[in-house]
C-alpha positions as CSV (number, residue, x, y, z in Angstrom):
1,M,26.0,4.1,22.1
2,S,25.3,7.7,21.3
3,S,22.5,9.5,23.1
4,S,21.8,11.9,20.3
5,S,18.4,12.3,19.0
6,E,19.5,11.1,15.6
7,V,20.2,7.6,16.8
8,A,17.5,7.3,19.5
9,A,14.8,5.9,17.4
10,P,16.2,2.4,16.9
11,V,16.8,2.1,20.6
12,S,13.2,3.1,21.4
13,A,11.9,0.2,19.4
14,W,12.8,-2.1,22.3
15,S,11.4,0.2,25.0
16,P,8.1,-1.8,25.6
17,F,10.2,-4.6,27.1
18,R,10.8,-2.3,30.1
19,Y,7.2,-3.0,31.1
20,R,7.0,-6.3,32.9
21,A,3.4,-7.2,31.8
22,F,4.3,-6.6,28.1
23,A,7.5,-8.6,28.3
24,L,5.7,-11.5,30.1
25,L,2.9,-11.8,27.6
26,W,5.2,-11.2,24.6
27,C,7.4,-14.1,25.6
28,A,4.5,-16.4,26.3
29,T,2.8,-15.4,23.0
30,L,6.1,-16.1,21.2
31,I,6.1,-19.7,22.5
32,S,2.4,-20.1,21.8
33,N,2.8,-18.8,18.2
34,V,5.6,-21.3,17.6
35,G,3.0,-24.0,18.4
36,T,0.5,-22.3,16.1
37,W,2.9,-22.2,13.2
38,M,3.8,-25.8,13.7
39,H,0.1,-26.6,13.7
40,E,-0.5,-24.7,10.4
41,V,2.4,-26.4,8.7
42,G,1.2,-29.8,10.0
43,A,-2.4,-29.1,8.8
44,G,-1.3,-27.8,5.4
45,W,1.1,-30.7,4.8
46,L,-1.4,-33.3,6.1
47,M,-4.0,-32.0,3.6
48,T,-1.5,-32.4,0.7
49,E,-1.2,-36.1,1.7
50,L,-5.0,-36.6,2.1
51,S,-5.9,-34.7,-1.1
52,P,-3.2,-33.0,-3.3
53,S,-5.9,-31.0,-5.2
54,P,-5.1,-27.2,-5.2
55,A,-8.7,-26.4,-4.6
56,V,-8.9,-28.6,-1.5
57,V,-5.5,-27.6,-0.1
58,S,-6.4,-24.0,-0.3
59,L,-9.5,-24.7,1.8
60,V,-7.2,-25.2,4.8
61,Q,-6.1,-21.6,4.5
62,A,-9.7,-20.5,4.0
63,A,-10.9,-22.5,7.0
64,T,-8.2,-20.9,9.2
65,T,-9.2,-17.3,8.2
66,L,-12.9,-17.5,7.5
67,P,-14.0,-17.8,11.2
68,V,-12.2,-14.5,11.9
69,F,-14.2,-12.8,9.3
70,L,-17.5,-14.4,10.6
71,F,-16.9,-14.0,14.4
72,A,-14.4,-11.2,15.0
73,L,-16.9,-8.4,15.4
74,F,-19.0,-10.4,17.9
75,A,-15.7,-11.4,19.7
76,G,-14.6,-7.8,19.7
77,T,-17.9,-6.6,21.2
78,L,-17.5,-9.3,24.0
79,A,-14.0,-8.1,24.6
80,D,-15.2,-4.5,25.0
81,R,-17.8,-5.7,27.6
82,L,-15.9,-8.5,29.5
83,D,-12.8,-8.9,31.5
84,K,-10.3,-9.5,28.7
85,R,-7.8,-11.6,30.8
86,R,-10.5,-14.0,31.9
87,M,-11.9,-14.3,28.4
88,L,-8.4,-15.1,27.0
89,I,-7.8,-17.8,29.6
90,V,-11.1,-19.5,28.9
91,I,-10.6,-19.5,25.2
92,N,-7.0,-20.9,25.5
93,V,-8.2,-23.8,27.7
94,I,-10.9,-24.7,25.1
95,M,-8.4,-24.5,22.2
96,M,-5.9,-26.7,24.1
97,F,-8.5,-29.5,24.3
98,V,-9.6,-29.1,20.7
99,V,-6.0,-29.3,19.3
100,A,-5.2,-32.3,21.6
101,A,-8.2,-34.1,20.2
102,L,-6.9,-33.5,16.7
103,A,-3.5,-34.8,17.6
104,V,-5.1,-38.0,18.8
105,L,-7.1,-38.5,15.6
106,V,-4.0,-37.9,13.4
107,Q,-2.0,-40.4,15.5
108,L,-4.7,-43.0,15.1
109,Q,-4.8,-42.2,11.3
110,A,-8.5,-41.5,11.7
111,I,-8.4,-38.1,10.0
112,T,-10.1,-37.3,6.7
113,P,-10.1,-34.1,4.6
114,V,-13.6,-33.2,6.0
115,I,-12.6,-33.8,9.6
116,L,-9.3,-31.8,9.2
117,I,-11.3,-28.8,7.7
118,L,-13.8,-29.0,10.6
119,F,-11.0,-29.0,13.2
120,T,-9.3,-26.2,11.3
121,L,-12.5,-24.2,11.4
122,A,-12.8,-24.8,15.2
123,V,-9.2,-23.6,15.8
124,G,-9.8,-20.6,13.5
125,T,-12.9,-19.8,15.5
126,G,-10.9,-19.9,18.8
127,A,-8.4,-17.5,17.1
128,A,-11.2,-15.3,16.0
129,F,-12.4,-14.9,19.6
130,M,-8.9,-14.3,21.0
131,A,-7.5,-11.9,18.4
132,P,-9.6,-8.7,19.2
133,A,-9.0,-9.1,22.9
134,W,-5.3,-9.5,22.4
135,Q,-5.3,-6.4,20.1
136,A,-7.2,-4.4,22.7
137,V,-4.9,-5.5,25.6
138,V,-1.7,-4.2,24.0
139,P,-2.3,-0.4,24.6
140,S,-3.1,-1.2,28.3
141,L,0.4,-2.7,28.8
142,I,2.4,0.3,27.8
143,P,2.2,4.1,27.5
144,R,0.7,5.5,24.3
145,D,4.1,6.8,23.1
146,N,5.4,3.2,23.1
147,L,2.4,1.8,21.2
148,Q,4.0,1.8,17.7
149,S,7.1,0.0,19.1
150,A,4.9,-2.5,20.9
151,I,2.9,-3.3,17.7
152,A,6.2,-3.7,15.8
153,L,7.5,-6.0,18.5
154,N,4.4,-8.1,18.4
155,S,4.7,-8.4,14.7
156,M,8.3,-9.3,15.1
157,G,7.4,-12.0,17.7
158,I,4.9,-13.5,15.3
159,N,7.5,-13.7,12.6
160,I,10.2,-15.0,15.0
161,S,7.8,-17.8,15.8
162,R,7.2,-18.2,12.0
163,A,11.0,-18.7,11.6
164,I,11.2,-21.3,14.3
165,G,7.8,-23.1,14.1
166,P,7.8,-24.2,10.4
167,A,11.4,-25.5,10.5
168,L,10.7,-27.4,13.7
169,A,7.5,-28.8,12.2
170,G,9.2,-29.9,9.0
171,V,11.9,-31.8,11.0
172,L,9.4,-33.4,13.4
173,I,7.0,-34.4,10.7
174,V,9.8,-36.3,8.9
175,S,11.5,-37.7,12.1
176,V,8.6,-38.3,14.5
177,G,5.3,-38.1,12.6
178,L,2.5,-35.9,11.4
179,S,0.8,-35.7,14.8
180,T,3.8,-34.1,16.5
181,P,3.0,-30.5,15.5
182,F,-0.5,-30.7,16.9
183,V,0.8,-32.2,20.2
184,V,3.3,-29.3,20.6
185,N,0.6,-26.8,19.8
186,A,-1.7,-28.2,22.5
187,I,1.2,-27.9,25.0
188,S,2.0,-24.3,23.9
189,H,-1.5,-23.2,25.0
190,L,-0.5,-24.2,28.6
191,V,2.3,-21.6,28.4
192,I,0.0,-18.7,27.4
193,I,-2.5,-19.8,30.1
194,A,0.2,-19.7,32.8
195,A,1.3,-16.2,31.6
196,L,-2.3,-14.9,31.7
197,L,-2.7,-16.3,35.2
198,A,0.5,-14.6,36.3
199,W,-0.5,-11.2,34.8
200,K,-2.3,-9.1,37.3
201,P,-3.8,-6.1,35.5
202,E,-5.4,-3.2,37.3
203,A,-9.2,-3.7,37.6
204,A,-11.0,-1.9,34.8
205,P,-13.9,0.4,35.9
206,R,-17.2,-1.5,35.7
207,K,-19.7,-0.1,33.3
208,S,-23.1,0.9,34.6
209,G,-24.9,-1.0,31.9
210,H,-24.6,-2.5,28.4
211,Q,-26.7,-2.3,25.3
212,P,-27.8,-5.6,23.7
213,I,-24.8,-7.1,22.1
214,V,-26.2,-6.7,18.5
215,S,-26.7,-2.9,19.3
216,E,-23.1,-2.7,20.5
217,M,-21.9,-4.5,17.4
218,A,-23.8,-2.0,15.2
219,T,-22.1,0.9,17.2
220,G,-18.7,-0.6,16.3
221,L,-19.6,-0.8,12.7
222,R,-20.9,2.8,12.6
223,H,-17.8,4.0,14.3
224,A,-15.7,2.3,11.6
225,R,-17.9,3.7,8.8
226,Y,-17.4,7.3,10.1
227,N,-13.8,6.9,11.3
228,H,-12.1,8.2,8.2
229,A,-8.6,7.2,9.4
230,L,-9.7,3.6,10.1
231,L,-11.8,3.4,6.9
232,A,-8.9,4.4,4.7
233,T,-6.8,1.6,6.4
234,L,-9.5,-1.0,5.8
235,I,-9.8,-0.1,2.1
236,R,-6.0,-0.3,1.5
237,A,-5.8,-3.6,3.5
238,A,-8.6,-5.3,1.5
239,A,-6.9,-4.3,-1.8
240,F,-3.6,-5.9,-0.5
241,F,-4.6,-9.0,1.3
242,L,-7.1,-10.3,-1.4
243,F,-4.1,-10.7,-3.8
244,A,-1.3,-11.4,-1.3
245,S,-3.3,-14.4,0.0
246,A,-2.1,-16.3,-3.0
247,Y,1.4,-16.3,-1.4
248,W,0.2,-18.2,1.6
249,A,-2.5,-20.4,0.1
250,M,-0.2,-21.8,-2.7
251,L,3.0,-22.2,-0.7
252,P,2.5,-25.9,0.2
253,L,1.8,-26.8,-3.4
254,I,4.9,-24.8,-4.5
255,A,7.0,-26.8,-2.1
256,R,5.6,-30.0,-3.4
257,S,5.9,-29.0,-7.1
258,I,9.6,-28.4,-7.0
259,P,11.6,-31.5,-7.9
260,E,13.5,-31.7,-4.7
261,G,10.6,-30.4,-2.6
262,G,8.8,-32.0,0.3
263,A,7.7,-31.3,3.9
264,E,11.2,-30.2,4.8
265,L,11.3,-27.6,2.0
266,Y,7.9,-26.4,2.9
267,G,9.0,-25.9,6.5
268,L,12.2,-24.2,5.2
269,L,10.3,-21.8,3.0
270,L,8.1,-20.8,5.9
271,T,11.2,-20.4,8.0
272,L,12.7,-18.0,5.4
273,V,9.4,-16.1,5.3
274,G,9.8,-15.6,9.1
275,A,13.5,-14.8,8.8
276,G,12.7,-12.2,6.1
277,A,10.0,-10.7,8.3
278,V,12.3,-10.5,11.4
279,T,15.0,-8.9,9.3
280,G,12.4,-6.4,8.0
281,A,11.2,-5.6,11.5
282,I,14.8,-4.9,12.6
283,A,15.9,-3.0,9.5
284,L,12.8,-1.1,8.6
285,P,13.1,1.6,11.4
286,R,16.4,2.6,9.8
287,L,15.4,2.1,6.2
288,R,12.1,3.9,6.5
289,G,13.7,7.3,7.4
290,D,11.2,10.0,6.5
291,A,9.0,7.7,4.3
292,S,5.3,8.0,4.9
293,A,3.1,5.0,5.8
294,D,1.7,5.1,2.2
295,Q,5.2,4.9,0.7
296,V,6.1,2.0,3.0
297,V,3.0,0.1,1.9
298,I,3.6,0.8,-1.8
299,A,7.2,-0.5,-1.5
300,G,6.0,-3.6,0.5
301,T,3.3,-4.3,-2.1
302,G,5.9,-4.1,-4.9
303,G,8.1,-6.5,-2.9
304,T,5.2,-9.0,-2.4
305,A,4.5,-8.8,-6.2
306,V,8.1,-9.6,-7.0
307,A,8.0,-12.6,-4.5
308,L,4.9,-13.9,-6.3
309,V,6.5,-13.7,-9.7
310,L,9.6,-15.5,-8.4
311,L,7.5,-18.3,-7.0
312,A,5.6,-18.5,-10.3
313,V,8.9,-19.1,-12.2
314,A,10.7,-21.1,-9.5
315,N,12.0,-24.5,-10.8
316,N,14.4,-25.1,-8.0
317,S,14.5,-24.6,-4.3
318,G,17.0,-21.7,-4.5
319,V,14.6,-19.4,-6.3
320,A,11.7,-20.4,-4.0
321,M,13.8,-19.7,-1.0
322,L,14.8,-16.2,-2.3
323,A,11.1,-15.5,-3.0
324,A,10.2,-16.7,0.6
325,F,12.7,-14.3,2.1
326,V,11.7,-11.3,-0.1
327,G,8.0,-12.0,0.6
328,G,8.6,-12.1,4.4
329,F,10.5,-8.8,4.3
330,A,7.7,-7.1,2.3
331,W,4.9,-8.7,4.4
332,I,6.2,-7.3,7.7
333,A,6.5,-3.9,6.2
334,V,2.9,-3.9,4.9
335,L,1.3,-5.7,7.9
336,T,2.9,-3.6,10.6
337,T,2.0,-0.4,8.8
338,F,-1.6,-1.4,8.4
339,H,-1.7,-2.6,12.0
340,V,-0.3,0.7,13.4
341,S,-2.5,2.8,11.2
342,A,-5.6,1.0,12.5
343,Q,-4.5,1.1,16.2
344,L,-3.7,4.8,16.1
345,A,-7.1,5.5,14.6
346,L,-9.1,4.0,17.5
347,P,-10.0,5.4,20.9
348,N,-9.9,3.0,23.8
349,W,-13.7,2.6,24.3
350,V,-14.2,0.9,20.9
351,R,-10.7,-0.4,20.3
352,A,-11.5,-4.2,20.4
353,R,-14.5,-3.7,18.0
354,G,-12.4,-1.5,15.7
355,M,-9.5,-4.0,15.6
356,A,-12.0,-6.8,15.1
357,I,-13.3,-5.0,12.0
358,F,-9.7,-4.6,10.8
359,L,-9.2,-8.4,11.4
360,M,-12.4,-9.2,9.6
361,V,-11.1,-7.3,6.5
362,F,-7.7,-8.9,6.9
363,F,-8.9,-12.5,7.3
364,G,-12.0,-12.2,5.1
365,S,-9.8,-11.0,2.2
366,M,-7.3,-13.8,2.9
367,A,-10.1,-16.4,3.0
368,L,-11.7,-15.1,-0.2
369,G,-8.4,-14.8,-1.9
370,A,-7.2,-18.3,-0.8
371,T,-10.4,-19.9,-2.2
372,L,-10.1,-17.8,-5.4
373,W,-6.5,-18.6,-6.1
374,G,-7.0,-22.2,-5.4
375,Q,-9.7,-22.3,-8.1
376,V,-7.6,-20.4,-10.5
377,A,-4.6,-22.7,-9.9
378,Q,-6.9,-25.7,-10.4
379,A,-8.1,-24.4,-13.7
380,Y,-5.0,-22.7,-15.2
381,G,-2.0,-23.9,-13.1
382,L,0.0,-22.5,-10.2
383,S,2.2,-20.2,-12.2
384,V,-0.7,-18.4,-13.9
385,A,-2.5,-17.9,-10.5
386,L,0.6,-16.4,-9.0
387,I,1.3,-14.0,-11.9
388,I,-2.4,-12.8,-11.9
389,A,-2.2,-12.2,-8.1
390,A,1.0,-10.2,-8.6
391,A,-0.6,-8.1,-11.2
392,G,-3.7,-7.6,-8.9
393,L,-1.4,-6.3,-6.1
394,V,-0.1,-3.6,-8.4
395,F,-3.6,-2.7,-9.7
396,G,-5.2,-2.7,-6.2
397,S,-2.4,-0.4,-4.9
398,A,-3.0,2.0,-7.8
399,I,-6.8,2.3,-7.4
400,T,-6.7,2.8,-3.6
401,R,-3.9,5.2,-3.4
402,K,-6.2,8.1,-2.4
403,A,-7.1,6.3,0.8
404,K,-4.2,7.7,3.0
405,L,-2.7,5.7,5.8
406,G,-1.5,6.9,9.2
407,Q,-4.2,9.6,9.5
408,G,-4.5,8.9,13.3
409,E,-0.8,9.6,14.0
410,N,-1.5,13.3,14.8
411,L,-4.8,12.8,16.6
412,D,-5.3,12.9,20.4
413,L,-7.9,10.3,21.0
414,S,-7.9,10.6,24.8
415,P,-11.2,11.6,26.3
416,A,-11.7,15.4,26.4
417,M,-14.2,15.2,29.3
418,L,-15.7,18.6,28.2
419,W,-19.4,17.8,28.0
420,P,-21.3,19.1,31.0
421,A,-23.0,16.5,33.2
422,A,-26.3,15.2,31.8
423,P,-29.4,15.9,33.9
424,D,-30.5,13.2,36.4
425,L,-33.3,11.0,35.3
426,D,-36.6,10.8,37.3
427,L,-36.0,7.6,39.2
428,E,-39.7,7.0,39.4
429,T,-39.7,6.4,35.6
430,D,-39.3,2.6,35.2
431,Q,-36.6,1.5,32.8
432,S,-36.0,5.1,31.7
433,A,-32.3,4.6,31.3
434,D,-33.0,1.9,28.7
435,R,-35.2,4.1,26.5
436,A,-33.9,5.6,23.3
437,A,-32.7,9.1,23.8
438,R,-32.6,12.2,21.7
439,V,-30.3,15.2,22.1
440,Q,-31.1,18.5,20.5
441,I,-28.6,21.4,20.2
442,E,-30.1,24.8,19.3
443,Y,-27.9,27.3,17.5
444,R,-28.6,30.9,16.6
445,I,-26.7,31.7,13.4
446,R,-26.2,34.9,11.4
447,P,-27.7,34.6,7.8
448,E,-24.3,35.4,6.3
449,D,-22.7,32.4,8.2
450,R,-25.4,29.9,7.1
451,T,-23.5,28.2,4.2
452,E,-20.3,27.7,6.3
453,F,-22.3,26.6,9.3
454,I,-24.2,23.9,7.3
455,R,-20.9,22.7,5.8
456,A,-19.3,22.5,9.3
457,L,-22.3,20.7,10.9
458,N,-22.5,18.1,8.1
459,A,-18.9,17.3,8.6
460,W,-19.5,17.2,12.4
461,S,-22.2,14.6,11.9
462,A,-19.5,12.0,11.4
463,Q,-18.4,12.5,15.0
464,R,-21.9,11.9,16.3
465,Y,-22.1,8.6,14.4
466,R,-18.6,7.6,15.6
467,D,-19.6,8.1,19.2
468,G,-22.8,6.1,19.1
469,A,-25.6,8.0,17.4
470,F,-27.7,6.0,15.0
471,K,-29.6,9.0,13.5
472,W,-28.6,12.6,12.9
473,S,-30.3,15.7,11.4
474,L,-30.0,19.4,11.0
475,I,-33.2,21.6,10.6
476,Q,-34.0,25.3,10.4
477,S,-36.8,27.1,12.1
478,V,-39.4,28.6,9.7
479,E,-40.6,31.2,12.1
480,D,-37.1,32.3,13.1
481,P,-34.6,31.5,10.3
482,E,-31.7,32.3,12.6
483,V,-32.5,29.2,14.7
484,W,-31.0,25.9,13.7
485,I,-31.4,22.6,15.6
486,E,-29.0,19.7,15.4
487,S,-30.6,16.5,16.6
488,F,-29.1,13.0,17.2
489,E,-30.5,9.8,18.7
490,V,-28.8,7.1,20.6
491,A,-30.0,3.6,21.7
492,S,-30.5,4.5,25.3
493,W,-29.9,7.1,28.0
494,N,-27.0,5.0,29.3
495,E,-25.5,5.1,25.9
496,H,-25.8,8.9,25.9
497,L,-24.1,9.0,29.3
498,A,-21.2,7.0,27.8
499,Q,-20.9,9.5,25.0
500,H,-19.8,12.1,27.6
501,E,-16.5,10.1,27.8
502,R,-16.1,9.5,24.1
503,L,-15.5,13.0,22.8
504,T,-11.8,13.1,22.1
505,V,-9.4,16.0,22.5
506,S,-9.0,16.2,18.7
507,D,-12.8,16.3,18.3
508,S,-13.1,19.0,20.9
509,F,-11.2,21.4,18.8
510,E,-13.7,20.9,15.9
511,Q,-16.6,21.3,18.4
512,A,-15.2,24.6,19.7
513,E,-15.1,26.0,16.2
514,I,-18.7,25.0,15.6
515,K,-19.8,26.7,18.8
516,K,-18.3,30.0,17.6
517,F,-21.0,30.2,15.0
518,D,-23.6,30.7,17.7
519,I,-24.2,34.5,18.2
520,R,-25.4,34.2,21.8
521,E,-23.0,34.9,24.6
522,S,-24.2,31.8,26.5
523,G,-23.7,29.5,23.4
524,P,-25.9,26.7,22.0
525,V,-28.8,25.4,24.1
526,V,-28.8,21.6,24.7
527,R,-32.0,19.7,25.5
528,H,-32.5,16.0,26.2
529,Y,-35.5,13.8,25.5
530,L,-36.5,10.1,26.0
531,H,-38.7,8.0,23.8
532,F,-41.8,6.4,25.3
């Protein structure tokens, strides 16, 4: 193989496997995801037997995704506070017992649509608590320059399992029984538990204190609101997943509606979705070339719309199988691009919360879409619902095109560590570290620089909110018009101390430009206050 730079990129896609921890967890997650996909096929097909109504069948997809929307931010906040490895072990143990109980009920034929939906909600809740922690763990397993490859490999692993799990589930449902996928899923949790026990990460530095969890959740939301790179990704993701959800929600009914369809065809369609996704993960690094993240998503959105139209007109298994493969190829292009765009927009201190918000948008849009398209299909038929969803994909892509993806690619989000040490508190003041804190920065600005200074400070306010401030203001002195005071407030003194580690290298360049407005040789004057 040539060592030239022109052909090095495809080789680097596999480089994360050089790191033992990543390889171990990737393999274990692959096995666990095979069980998860078998479970989803089993649940979807079981519901078509219990109640073939499109509105009811779509509730299985909604029950899988809704808990992520409801609980992901809380779970991400916990993951930013707790030992992620221990948290993941506990959740997997609980989920193993939940899935095993479901397998027993299915085997005893004691399952009803309501019970199935309740168990699906429970499994979805477990996934909601696991997902942010997993997302936040990935950057700690490999160097930053391997992050994009690691994310792509994780997506590939999910889709390899999608290629294996559904086909295996279809065979086992027909040859053994409907309880088999759930039994296999319960066993697969043992694999991921064993891998987590074998993984010995470096101990993370203990934080000196935490804010109330609701306050830390609010900090995560403010960060997302003022992180322009992440916000653009969230907007584009919502516009895509709301309509693309029709693809997943309607697939069991499409398999059943085709004359020669059945459980085996449903498993085969999902297998082809996975095969298309794996093919896309391998081929896209070469096909992408110099294409931007926005161009990849536009192309993937078009491919998903084509797949929906093909499914709408499919009257035989061949057309449905082609649509499944095309949809899988397009899905991996879009999903991986969104995922990378979100990860690269986030600094480590808020990564789990930021990815939780991304997952909330992802799964919330999928849950809302699944419910919507189920109702549309119930009222107007499967084909009409799929064609409307395809048109919606094109429309959503057009109206959100100004929200640019991949803005974090050129940002250095490592801590700049440039802020001077904060003054020590008077230890005789009880609970002083828990009191709300105010920081004021006094600038002396020439009158001719006033307009440009105000513009720069208003833009800079986003950084204050991203890093934990809940209130920001800029005021001018009446007695001395050259004096301007920037003020921001944080929930506690400990939270302000944490801000000293949150200023990124990229932010530090903007801060340096703002300091140049101050005409004093010593620069701006910083003062700290506590609320009483």
